[in-house]
Each structure stands twice: as structure tokens, then as C-alpha cells.
N, C-alpha and C positions, 0 to 999 in steps of 0.2 A: 293071037293065042292073050287069055292073061296073061300079066308082068304077076313076079313071085318077088318077093322080099325073100332075105336071107335067115329069116326066125316066124314068119308068120303066112297065112296064106292068099295068095297070089289074086290079082286085082286086074279086075277085064281090064280090054282095051274101050271101052266104052265108058266104063264108069270113070277111067281115066283118063280123055277126053274133054267129060263136065265137069270135073273137080283143075283140068287146064282154064277153060274158058270161066269159069267162077272166080280164080286169080286175077285171070285178067280183068274182067272184069272191073276189082274190087282195088285193083289197080293207082288207081284215079284216085279215089277217097282215101288211100295208106296213107299215114302220117310219112313225111318228112323229114330227112336229116337234118338242120340246119346246116349254113353253107360257114367254112372257117372263119372269114372274114364278119357275119352275124356273131358265134358264139364271144368272135373275142371282141365285138363291141361289149356284147352284154355281161361279160364278166368286168372287164374294165369299169363298167356304170356301177354294177355290183359292189364293186371293191371301193366308186367314189362315194358313194350313199355311206357304207358301214365308216370310215373313215371319215363320211362327215356328221354320220349321227355320235359319233366317240368323242370328237371336238366338239359339239352341241352342250354333252349331258357333262365333258372336263368343266366349256365354261362359262355354260349356263346354272348348271342342272336343274330345276324347276321352275314352270311359268311362275308369275302375280300374283295367281287365284289356286295354284298348288298345281295344279296336271301339269304334267309333263310336255314339253314341247315335240312336238313330231317335225321333223326335218324334210320338206319335202320332193324327193325320187329328183335324179339328174333327167335330163330329158336328154334325146340326142339329137346332134346339130342338122339335125336331116343330111344325113350321111346319102339318103340315096339323091335328094336334090340339091346337096350344096349347099349354103348360109343363103342367110331369109335374102333372098335375090327382091323379091316384091317391097318389101320395108327396106331394104335401102334406095331404092328405085323411087321409092315415095319421098323419100328425106329429099333425095338428087332434087325431082323435080319442084319440091317445098322452097329447095333455097337457089332454083333458077327462077322460081316465081317473087323472089325477093328481091331480087338480082335485078330481073327487070324491071319490080314495082322503080326502086332505089335509081335506077338510067333514068324513068320517066321525072322522078323528083328531081334530080339533076340538072336533064334537058330544062325543065319547066324553068329550075331557078336560072340558068344564063341567061336563058331568053328574057328575061326579068331584068336581070343585071345589063342584060344589051343594053333594054328599054328604057331601065331605068338605073344609070352609074350609081346615082345620088343616094340611092339607100344605101349601099354600101359603102361610098366612099366621105357619108355623111356619119356612119356608122364609126369609121375609119378614125376618120381628122375627131372626132369626139361632137360634132354638130348637132350628133341626135341626144345626145344628153343635155348641150346646153341649152335647147328649146325648149327641153322638159322639164331644166331647170328654171328658164324664163318664166314659162307659162306655169307656171306653180308659184312662181314671185309674188309678193301679197302686193301691195295696192301703195302705191308714197304717200308715203302721210302728207301732207296738207302743205306747200310750202310757205314759211313765216318771211322769211326774208330773202334775198338774191341771191344765187347760188354764187359761187366762188371762182366755177370751174363747169367744163359741161359736161355730161353724163359719158362715165365710160364707155369704150370704144367695145363693145359685144363683139361676136363671132356676127361675122356677112352672112346673112340669112333672105331671101325672098321671102316679097308675101304672095299668099295666096290668096283665093276666095275664099277658103273657111278658114285662113288663119292671116287674114290683113294685115295685120304690124307685128308679122313674125321677122323678127331682127331690128324691128327701132326699139327706141327707149321708151315710146309709147303703150309700148305693149303695157309697164308700170303705172299707168295715169291712171287717171277715174272719167270715169264715162262722160261724154257730154255734159251735165247743167251741176256734176254732182263735184263735178272738177274746179265750180266756182260758188266757194265757198266765204261769206258775209260776217266781217265781223262783230262783234258784241258793236251799237253805236251807243257814242253818250252824249253830249253837249258836247258842241262845238260852235266857235264862231258865234256868236247871238243867237244862234238854233238850239232849238229844244233840244233831248235826244231823240223821241218822236220825229223829229222835222230831217234829223240824222238818219234814223233807223231806215227811212223814207228814199231819201237820196240813198243808202244804201241796196237798196230792192228794187229802184230804179234799176243803176245800172248793174245790177245783174239781171234783170229779167231785159235790159240795152242787149247790155252782150247776148242773151238766147235768139236774143231776135235776128239781129246781127250774123251770128257764129254757127248758131246753132240750127235755127226754124228749117226743116227740107224743103218746105217752099221757098224758100229766098237761095238753099245752095242749089234750087234748081231752074235758078237765075230770074223768078216769082218777084215783081216787086213787094218790099220791103217795109208795107203798111205799119208796122209795129213796131220799127224802127224811126219812120217821120211820125208820128203818134206822141212820138217818145221827147221828141229836139222842138227846142222853143222855135212859134210859127214867125216871130218876129226879126226883123232885121236881113242883111242880106247876106248871113251867113247859117251856117249850119242846115239846118231843112231846107231852105230853098235852094242854098249849095251843091245840097243831093241832088231833090229834084232835077235840075240840069242837067248832076251826071249819068243819074238815070237813064233822061232823056235821050243829051248827045253827048255819048261818054269820047273823051278826049285824055290826050299825053298828061295835059294840064287839070283836069275836069275827070276825073277818073270816079264811079264810086266804089272799085276795091279797097280808096284808104281807109274806108268806114265800116264796106258791108263782105263776107264773104264769098263769090258767082261762080257756080260752074257751066256753061253750056248744057241745055241736055241733050241735045244733036250732037254731040259729040263722045260726052264720060257720062258714068252715074255712078252714086257713092255704090261702095261695094261692097260696104253693112249701113248697120244706119247707128250705128256707134262711130260720134267723133269722139278724139282723146285730147282733153283737156289734160294742162296742168298753167299756173301761174297763181297771183295775190291782189289781194284790193288790199286799199288802205282809205285813210282819211283822216282830212286835215283842217283847222281853220284858216277858212280862206280869211277874203274883209268879213267886214262887219258885215252881219246878213247871210254871209255866203259858206259853205263848205265844200269843199273839192274832195274828191274820189280821185286813186290816181291805181287806173287797171295794167297790169301786164299779164299777158294771156300768150299761151301758145296753143294753133284748135293744130290737130294732126288729120289731113281727109284720105281715107281708104277712095283706091276710085279704081272703075273698070272701063272699059272703050263700050260705049251705048249698044255697039250691033249687036246683037242677039247672039246666044255662044263664046260673046267674048271670056274669056278667063287669068288674061295677061290684069295686071294688076299693080298699082304705082301709088305711091305718097306725096300730097302735095302741103306743108308746112305752112303755117302763116301764124308769125307771132304782131299781137298790137301794145302797143304802149299809149296810152290817151290820159287825157285828164275829165272829168266830167262834174258842172258845176252845177249843186240845189241853191234858187239865192230863194230872198221874201221878197215874193212884193210888193210889198209894203216901205222897202228899204231901194229896191227897183226897177229902175222904169225900163221897157219893155221888157217886162219879166212876167211871165203865164203861167200862173200855177202848175204845181206839178209838172212839169215840162226841165229839162236839163239842156244846159249849155257845152258847148264842146269848147274846152281851151287847146291844151297842148297835145301834141302827136306825133305819131312815126307808126311806119309797119314794114316788114319786111314777108318776103312772101320765098320758099324755098321749092323748087320743082315747079315752074310756072314759064313758061314762053314769052322771050323776052320780046317787045319790039309789037307786041299785039296788045291795044288801046282800046277793047274793044265792050268794055265792063264783066268782063268773064275772066276768071284762072284758066286756064289753057294746060295744061298737065301735061309731060314729058312721058311717054312709056318706054322702056328697055328696048324695045325692035325700035322705036323710031328711027325714023335720018336724024341726022344734025338739024339742029335748031337757024333759022337765016339769020338771027344774030350769035354772033360767038362771043360765049363770054368771056369776062375781063374781069379784073382786078384779082388781089388773093382768095382761096376758095376757103368756103363759109360752113363751119357747122350749121344747121337752122337747130340743131337742139340745142343747142346753146345759151341756156339765157343770162347766162352770169356776162353778156353783151354788153352795155347801155345800148341801145337805140337812140335817143333822143340825138342830134345833132351828128351822128353818125351817117347818114342816106347820100349819098355822092346817085346816088341817081346809074349806076351801073347795071348792070347784069353780070353779075358773079354766077360765079362754082358752087355747088354745094357737093363736102364728101359724103354725105348719104343722105337718103331720102325717107 
């Protein structure tokens, strides 16, 4: 039967069934009422927007160009998903990467300190700054008179192939022949200014040939030195030739020239540090005397391939050279020099070896066969007068 309301016509059962089916089909698309939590969040955001809008209008008024500032609506903090966990995780990962990189740098630094502890020690003790100061110090002015004291004792430091004069007073000395300055010539002893200038020039050539010539330093025959010496008589040239041929303790070419055994050592650098002075005065009639006092510092390393250890040998020479007028002096060859008094001193050269070569000692070498005797001496001390002070003893040096 059909259904009937109180005030209208009745509805058949078929029509009622169709109406019910239609309602059920549309039920899935029908608007749903928000949940209580959603309504609370929406209301809170609306209130926050209103409060922000009122605050900004009261604080700022209008913008710089007359446009009202529009506040950005508040955003919900992901109330379904919680806080921004993805961003937090990303920041944490970045911190972990930074920590890992820092750990790698720390481990590398510790390894470097373990292998080269002097890098840290030198900085703590001030040696690094001392090296920099010495490296940048200017070359010393020419020595015009004998010093009154030894060079100041700097911070001890070992030489290297890159810095062979590190830790040595010679670091501020001139290089090679630049350290041999010839004084202005004047007439003296019946010799003209030109003859005196010739004597001074030959004296410098003699020093260079005997102490700076690379070939001579390698142990080759000092031909230029022999050519400058007077060939007549029993002294000088003949004595040097005899010493070169058969060196002994009494006749050793080292009293006049610096030589190193090429099979044993080689120069660590082409530079030889030089410091000293040259003076002249009138001798007897027809004679000019040139006085020389020079110290040469040689940096050496062992001849073995790949050797990196560096040592230094210091040689000081005091001697006189005479230029004589052959018209007034017999047994005199024009343009040659004659030797006068001489004295020499070697610093860091093995004792008891008389083969015509200087044999330097290295820090890693064992003790010399001949133990040093006598008071320790500073080979850089140029305040001492060598003439009359030679004892023949094998002394000990305070630095090299």
C-alpha cells in the first residue's frame, strides 16, 4: 500500500523506494560537517589573523609607497603530520656531515704532528717567528774593522736543502764574491795608484779562485791560484804544487785553498757565504802589502743520491799578499803575488785526516777517530786574531 502523510496525498511504495535509493547514492558526495578539532584550529587561526592585522596596522600604518601591508595568513603546523620532521632530519644530517669532516681534519692534523712534531713545537717556542725574522733580515754592511765580539747566539736551528744557512749567522752574510769588497786604491810604498789597484784586484781574484771556484771546491786542481803566485823561488807556487801532489800534515794544500772530496760530499747550494775585510799599506820601497781576513761558510750534503742531510763547514783565513815592482826586486815576475804571513782555521772538519781535502761531519755521523781537545771555539767569532794562536790542536766548535 501507499504511505500517506497527515496533510497530503499518500506516496506509493515504489516511489518511496526510489527516493530512498537516490538518497543513499548521493550520501557519499554530501557535504560533511567538520570535526570538532578542525573547527577549533580554524577558529584559532582566524583569531590570530585578526590580531596580527590589527597589530600591523597600528604599528606600521601604510607601506613606503602608500600600499596597505597585507599580513600573511597563519599556517597550521601540520597538525596531521606533526612538526616539519623532514627539515629537522635534513639539518641533523648536515651537522653529522660537518662533524665527520671535522673529525677527518683533526685526525690528519694529529698524524702530521706525530710525523713532524717540530711544526707545533717550533711555533710554541717561537722558533718559527725567529726563522721568519732571520729570513727577512737585511745583508750585513761591509766589515770595515775587526769586530769586538762574536755574532749574537740566535735560536739553534738545523739547516735544510731548501734553507742551507738556516740557524747560522752566515745567513746575513753576502753571497760569494759580493762579500769581497776592494777598498779604493791610492799610491803607496813607491807604487802608483794604478799598481795598488792592480794588487787589490789580484788579491780578490786570488780569494775567489782559492775559496769560491766550484771546480776547486770539488777537489780539482786550482790552476788560477797557481797562475797568480810567484813562480820563482822555493816558496809559494812550488810549495803548493808539492802539497797538491803529496799532501801531508806538514804540507797540506788546505792552508791556502778550500777543497772537498767529491766522492764523499757535494755542495748543497751554489752559494758560499762570505764575510771579511781587505786593507792595504805600503811595504818596503817598491812593495805594497794587502792584508786579508775572510771567513767562508760552505753548506754541504752527502754525495749519495737522495741525501737530504745538510751540514756546514766554516773556513777562516788570515794572510798577506805582496805585489812587488820587478825593477826593484829580484826573483819577481811582473803581475804575480807573493805570500807573507798566514793563518787559518777550519770549523767542522774531521781531525787527523791529511789527504788535501776537508771532511765535514754530519749530525748523524759517529764520533771522530780523533777526539777534540782544547777549549770550545765559535767558528763565526771574527773578533779573535788567528796569527800566533794556532796550536795544531783538534778543537771543538760551539756551532756550525
